[in-house]
C-alpha positions in Angstrom: -24.2 -17.2 21.1 -24.7 -19.2 18.0 -21.9 -21.4 17.2 -21.3 -22.2 13.3 -18.2 -24.4 12.7 -16.7 -25.6 9.4 -13.2 -26.1 8.2 -12.9 -22.4 7.6 -15.5 -20.6 9.5 -16.3 -20.4 13.3 -18.6 -18.0 15.1 -18.4 -18.6 18.7 -18.2 -16.5 22.1 -15.6 -18.7 23.8 -12.6 -20.1 21.9 -8.9 -20.2 22.4 -7.6 -17.6 19.8 -4.3 -17.9 17.9 -3.0 -14.8 19.7 -3.6 -16.3 23.1 -1.9 -19.4 21.9 1.1 -17.4 20.9 1.1 -15.5 24.1 1.2 -18.8 26.0 3.9 -20.2 24.0 6.0 -17.1 24.1 5.7 -16.9 27.9 6.7 -20.6 28.6 8.3 -22.5 25.8 10.3 -19.3 24.3 11.7 -18.6 27.8 12.8 -22.2 28.2 14.4 -22.4 24.7 12.3 -25.3 23.9 10.6 -23.7 20.7 10.9 -25.4 17.2 12.1 -23.1 14.3 8.5 -22.8 13.1 7.2 -21.8 16.7 10.0 -19.2 17.0 9.1 -17.7 13.8 5.3 -17.7 14.9 6.3 -15.8 18.0 8.5 -13.4 16.0 5.7 -12.7 13.5 3.3 -12.1 16.5 5.7 -9.6 18.0 5.8 -7.8 14.7 2.1 -7.6 14.4 1.9 -6.1 18.0 4.1 -3.2 16.9 1.2 -2.3 14.6 3.3 -1.3 11.5 1.4 -0.5 8.3 1.9 1.3 5.0 -0.1 3.7 2.8 0.7 3.8 -0.7 -0.2 7.0 -2.7 -0.4 5.8 -6.2 -0.1 8.3 -9.0 -1.2 6.2 -12.0 0.0 7.3 -15.4 3.4 8.4 -14.3 3.9 11.9 -12.7 6.3 14.2 -14.0 9.2 14.8 -11.7 9.7 18.2 -13.0 6.2 19.5 -12.2 6.4 17.7 -8.6 9.4 17.2 -6.5 12.5 17.7 -8.8 11.9 21.1 -10.5 14.5 22.5 -12.8 13.7 26.5 -12.6 17.0 27.4 -14.2 16.6 25.3 -17.3 14.5 25.8 -20.4 13.0 22.3 -19.7 11.2 23.7 -16.8 8.6 25.2 -19.0 6.0 27.1 -16.9 6.9 25.4 -13.7 8.5 27.5 -11.1 10.1 26.3 -7.8 9.3 27.2 -4.1 10.9 27.1 -0.9 9.9 24.6 1.7 9.9 24.2 5.5 13.6 22.7 5.0 16.0 25.2 4.0 17.7 24.5 0.6 15.0 22.1 -0.6 12.6 23.2 -3.3 9.7 21.8 -5.0 7.4 22.7 -7.9 5.1 25.7 -7.1 1.8 23.7 -7.1 2.8 21.9 -3.9 2.4 24.6 -1.2 0.9 22.2 1.3 3.6 19.6 0.9 6.3 22.3 1.2 5.1 22.9 4.7 5.5 19.3 5.9 8.8 18.8 3.9 10.7 18.3 7.3 8.7 14.9 7.5 9.4 13.9 4.0 12.3 12.3 2.1 12.5 12.8 -1.5 14.3 10.3 -3.7 15.0 12.1 -6.9 17.1 9.4 -8.5 14.7 6.7 -9.1 15.6 4.7 -12.3 14.2 1.9 -14.3 14.0 0.6 -17.8 10.3 -0.3 -18.0 8.5 2.5 -20.1 5.1 0.7 -20.7 2.3 1.5 -18.2 1.2 -2.1 -17.6 4.7 -3.6 -17.2 5.9 -0.8 -15.0 2.9 -0.6 -12.8 3.3 -4.4 -12.3 6.9 -4.2 -11.5 6.4 -1.3 -9.0 3.6 -3.2 -7.4 5.4 -6.7 -7.2 8.9 -6.2 -7.6 9.0 -8.3 -10.6 8.7 -7.8 -14.4 5.5 -9.5 -15.8 5.9 -13.1 -17.2 3.5 -15.4 -18.8 3.8 -18.1 -16.3 3.6 -16.5 -12.9 1.1 -13.9 -11.5 3.2 -12.5 -8.7 1.7 -11.2 -5.5 1.5 -7.5 -4.9 3.9 -6.1 -2.4 0.9 -5.0 -0.2 -0.1 -8.7 -0.1 3.5 -9.8 0.7 3.6 -7.2 3.6 0.2 -8.5 4.9 1.4 -12.0 4.8 4.1 -11.0 7.3 2.3 -8.4 9.4 -1.4 -8.7 9.2 -3.4 -9.7 12.2 -5.2 -13.1 11.3 -8.0 -12.4 13.8 -9.0 -9.0 12.4 -12.3 -8.6 11.0 -11.3 -6.3 8.2 -9.2 -7.1 5.1 -5.6 -6.9 5.7 -5.1 -5.2 2.3 -7.6 -2.5 1.0 -7.2 -0.6 -2.3 -9.0 2.6 -3.2 -9.1 1.9 -6.8 -8.2 -1.1 -8.8 -4.7 -2.6 -8.2 -2.5 -5.7 -8.4 -3.9 -8.7 -6.5 -2.5 -11.3 -4.4 -1.5 -13.6 -7.1 -0.6 -17.0 -6.2 -0.7 -16.0 -2.5 -4.5 -16.7 -2.7 -7.6 -15.1 -1.4 -6.5 -14.4 2.2 -4.3 -11.6 0.9 -6.5 -10.3 -2.0 -7.2 -6.5 -1.7 -10.6 -5.4 -0.8 -11.3 -2.7 -3.5 -13.1 0.5 -2.6 -14.7 2.3 -5.6 -16.3 5.2 -3.9 -14.4 6.2 -0.6 -16.5 7.9 2.0 -19.5 5.5 1.4 -20.3 2.2 2.9 -19.2 -0.6 0.6 -22.0 -2.4 -1.4 -23.4 -5.7 -0.5 -22.2 -5.8 3.1 -25.5 -5.8 4.7 -27.3 -9.2 5.5 -31.1 -8.4 5.5 -32.0 -11.9 6.7 -29.8 -12.1 9.7 -26.9 -14.2 10.8 -28.8 -17.6 11.5 -30.1 -17.8 7.9 -26.9 -16.9 6.3 -25.2 -19.7 8.7 -27.8 -22.3 7.3 -27.0 -21.3 3.7 -23.3 -21.5 4.2 -23.6 -25.1 5.7 -25.7 -25.9 2.7 -23.1 -24.5 0.5 -20.4 -26.5 2.2 -22.5 -29.8 1.9 -22.8 -29.1 -1.9 -19.2 -28.5 -2.4 -18.3 -31.5 -0.5 -19.0 -33.5 -3.6 -16.7 -31.4 -5.8 -14.0 -31.7 -3.1 -14.2 -35.4 -3.1 -13.8 -35.6 -7.0 -10.5 -33.8 -6.7 -11.2 -30.1 -6.7 -9.8 -29.7 -3.2 -7.8 -26.6 -3.8 -10.6 -24.8 -5.6 -13.3 -25.7 -2.9 -10.9 -24.5 -0.2 -10.3 -21.2 -1.9 -14.0 -20.7 -2.3 -14.7 -21.5 1.4 -12.0 -19.0 2.5 -13.4 -16.3 0.5 -16.8 -16.9 1.9 -15.2 -17.0 5.5 -13.4 -13.8 4.9 -16.7 -12.2 3.6 -18.8 -13.5 6.4 -16.5 -12.3 9.0 -16.4 -8.9 7.4 -20.1 -8.3 7.0 -20.9 -9.2 10.6 -18.1 -6.9 12.0 -18.8 -3.6 13.6 -15.5 -2.3 12.2 -17.2 -1.8 8.9 -18.5 1.6 10.3 -15.0 2.9 9.8 -15.7 3.2 5.9 -18.3 5.8 6.8 -16.5 9.2 7.1 -19.6 10.7 8.6 -18.3 10.8 12.3 -15.2 12.7 11.3 -15.2 16.4 12.2 -16.2 18.5 9.1 -12.9 20.7 9.9 -10.8 17.6 9.4 -12.7 16.5 6.3 -12.1 19.9 4.8 -8.3 19.7 5.4 -8.2 16.4 3.4 -10.5 17.9 0.7 -13.9 17.3 -0.5 -12.9 14.9 -3.4 -12.4 11.1 -4.1 -8.6 11.3 -3.3 -9.0 13.4 -0.3 -11.7 11.2 1.0 -9.5 8.0 0.1 -6.7 9.4 2.3 -8.9 10.0 5.2 -10.3 6.5 4.9 -6.8 5.2 4.6 -6.0 6.8 8.1 -9.2 5.2 9.5 -8.3 1.7 8.2 -4.9 1.8 9.6 -6.4 3.0 12.9 -8.5 -0.1 12.8 -5.6 -2.5 12.2 -5.5 -2.7 8.4 -2.1 -3.4 7.3 -1.9 -2.0 3.8 -3.9 0.6 2.0 -3.4 2.0 -1.4 -5.0 5.1 -2.6 -5.0 5.8 -6.4 -5.1 9.2 -8.3 -5.5 8.6 -11.9 -4.8 11.1 -14.8 -0.9 11.6 -14.6 -0.3 10.4 -18.2 0.2 14.0 -19.3 1.2 13.6 -23.0 -0.4 17.0 -23.5 -1.1 20.3 -21.5 1.3 18.9 -18.8 1.4 22.3 -16.8 -2.3 22.7 -16.7 -3.2 19.0 -15.9 -0.5 18.7 -13.3 -1.7 21.9 -11.7 -5.3 20.4 -11.4 -3.9 17.1 -10.2 -1.8 18.6 -7.6 -4.7 20.7 -6.3 -6.3 17.6 -4.8 -3.1 15.4 -4.1 -1.1 18.3 -2.5 -3.8 19.0 0.0 -4.6 15.3 1.0 -1.1 14.1 1.2 -0.1 16.8 3.6 -3.2 16.5 5.7 -2.6 12.7 5.9 1.0 13.4 7.3 -0.2 16.0 9.7 -3.2 13.8 10.8 -1.2 10.6 11.5 1.5 12.7 13.4 -1.0 14.3 15.5 -2.5 11.0 16.4 1.2 9.5 17.2 0.7 7.1 14.3 3.3 8.5 11.9 6.2 6.6 13.4 4.4 3.3 12.8 3.0 4.2 9.3 5.0 4.2 6.3 3.5 6.6 3.5 5.1 6.1 -0.1 4.0 8.5 -2.8 4.9 6.9 -6.2 4.0 6.4 -9.9 5.3 3.9 -12.5 7.8 6.2 -14.0 8.4 9.8 -14.7 8.1 12.1 -17.9 10.5 13.3 -20.4 12.4 16.6 -19.6 11.7 17.9 -22.9 8.2 19.3 -23.6 6.6 17.8 -26.8 4.7 19.6 -29.5 1.4 19.2 -27.6 2.7 20.7 -24.5 3.1 17.5 -22.7 5.9 15.1 -21.4 6.1 11.5 -22.6 7.1 8.5 -20.8 10.6 8.6 -19.1 11.6 5.7 -16.8 15.4 6.7 -16.7 14.8 9.3 -14.1 11.9 10.0 -11.9 11.0 10.7 -8.3 9.1 9.4 -5.3 8.8 10.3 -1.5 8.5 8.5 1.8 7.3 9.8 5.1 6.8 8.0 8.5 7.8 4.4 9.3 11.3 5.6 10.8 12.2 7.5 7.7 14.3 10.7 8.4 12.5 13.5 6.8 13.8 16.9 5.5 16.2 15.3 2.8 16.5 14.7 -0.7 18.3 11.7 -1.9 20.2 11.5 -5.2 20.0 14.1 -8.0 19.5 14.5 -11.7 21.4 16.4 -14.3 20.8 20.1 -14.6 18.4 19.3 -17.7 16.8 16.4 -15.8 17.9 14.0 -18.7 19.8 11.5 -16.5 20.7 10.4 -13.0 23.5 12.7 -11.6 24.2 10.5 -8.4 22.9 7.9 -6.1 20.7 6.0 -8.6 17.9 4.0 -6.9 16.4 1.0 -8.5 12.9 -0.6 -7.8 14.4 -3.4 -5.8 16.2 -0.8 -3.7 13.1 1.0 -2.9 11.2 -2.3 -1.9 14.2 -3.3 0.4 13.8 0.1 2.0 10.1 -0.4 2.4 10.9 -3.8 4.0 13.6 -2.2 6.4 11.0 0.3 7.5 8.3 -2.1 8.1 10.6 -4.8 9.6 9.7 -7.5 7.3 12.0 -10.1 5.8 12.6 -9.3 2.2 14.5 -12.6 1.8 11.4 -14.6 2.7 10.4 -17.2 0.0 7.1 -18.2 -1.3 6.6 -21.1 -3.5 5.1 -20.5 -6.8 2.6 -22.8 -8.5 5.5 -23.8 -10.7 7.6 -25.0 -7.7 10.0 -22.1 -7.9 10.7 -20.1 -4.6 10.4 -16.5 -5.0 11.8 -13.8 -2.6 9.6 -10.8 -1.5 12.3 -8.7 -3.0 14.9 -10.1 -5.5 18.0 -8.2 -5.3 18.6 -4.4 -4.4 19.9 -2.8 -1.4 18.4 -0.7 1.4 18.8 3.1 0.9 20.4 3.6 4.2 20.2 7.4 3.8 16.5 7.3 4.5 17.0 5.9 7.9 20.4 7.7 9.0 
């Protein structure tokens, strides 16, 4: 076996791995009570990774209408053309386009009382993805990157964060937690084949390292290290057999049909395969929810894909015994106005919107919170963005109070404020 060693990259067939070290430490020093605080934290983190907890975010970009999804108002004029249908849980109704989700409602907890102040797409999306409102001085890490920081297996060949569609990045956490973006789910990612083989690539990497040494000696240490880390991750990735999980061809056609022959369906199936291979966080996006016009027709078209794939994902994970360890969150950046505008659409409405969670220890078959009869305000149990993120942290058993130091020297918690929505887990 060829061995190529640098500060950041190593190809070898016989090495002491971090996992083996932690196992030895936990078996001896931990038992004797002789571990330092840092060593204890490393052992605890390794135990979390062994549990294989992960998250899939189904992101509805544009802001889905709560009235046309999971908080219909069939007895009010604001409902418009939207009807309500019964679900597998007596007493819970959802909008009529979601017939597949209705059948798995016993696995789902719907929060109907999400509330926020940000009504701008960019700001609200940033906040929902990071937990912080955007500022000019700090680029906050995405919540997926923060989850991976605590849970990801550092030895995995695959990226710890994958996004099917463009999303928020790792911010100041750096390249180790930057999401790998998939533009065309179901196809092998571009530029992951090395036609000239491993030996030639290793020689090129060694040459690159020598060239960068001069820049590093002149004071560009951080830039060079980040660049080398990026190449280390990419090199490990392209030589891994695990990249085959991006090819859906070995899945039965019957299962692919259940997810749907469209980008979102293929994205959800890919998400399951990635989680199965040890990826910690996967985001699957569906654009088009900014329905300022023709809301009923457009949501019906969107739901025809999202309803099918979301329900298939829940059923697939459950059948494989993976649902308890995998948290699924369906959400967008805000909701839509209860009143239909002159163009037959609904406008931005952060005051009251909905999301749902399934798996990850969440108790399904329930709704949490409610809105008024006309949908214009929260009636009971308001849930803020920080509350949702605290609840996600609780499900995944990560520490929401963990602090990362920003480039400005300010410690920033994973989640700033908020409380766990206990009803999700009771």
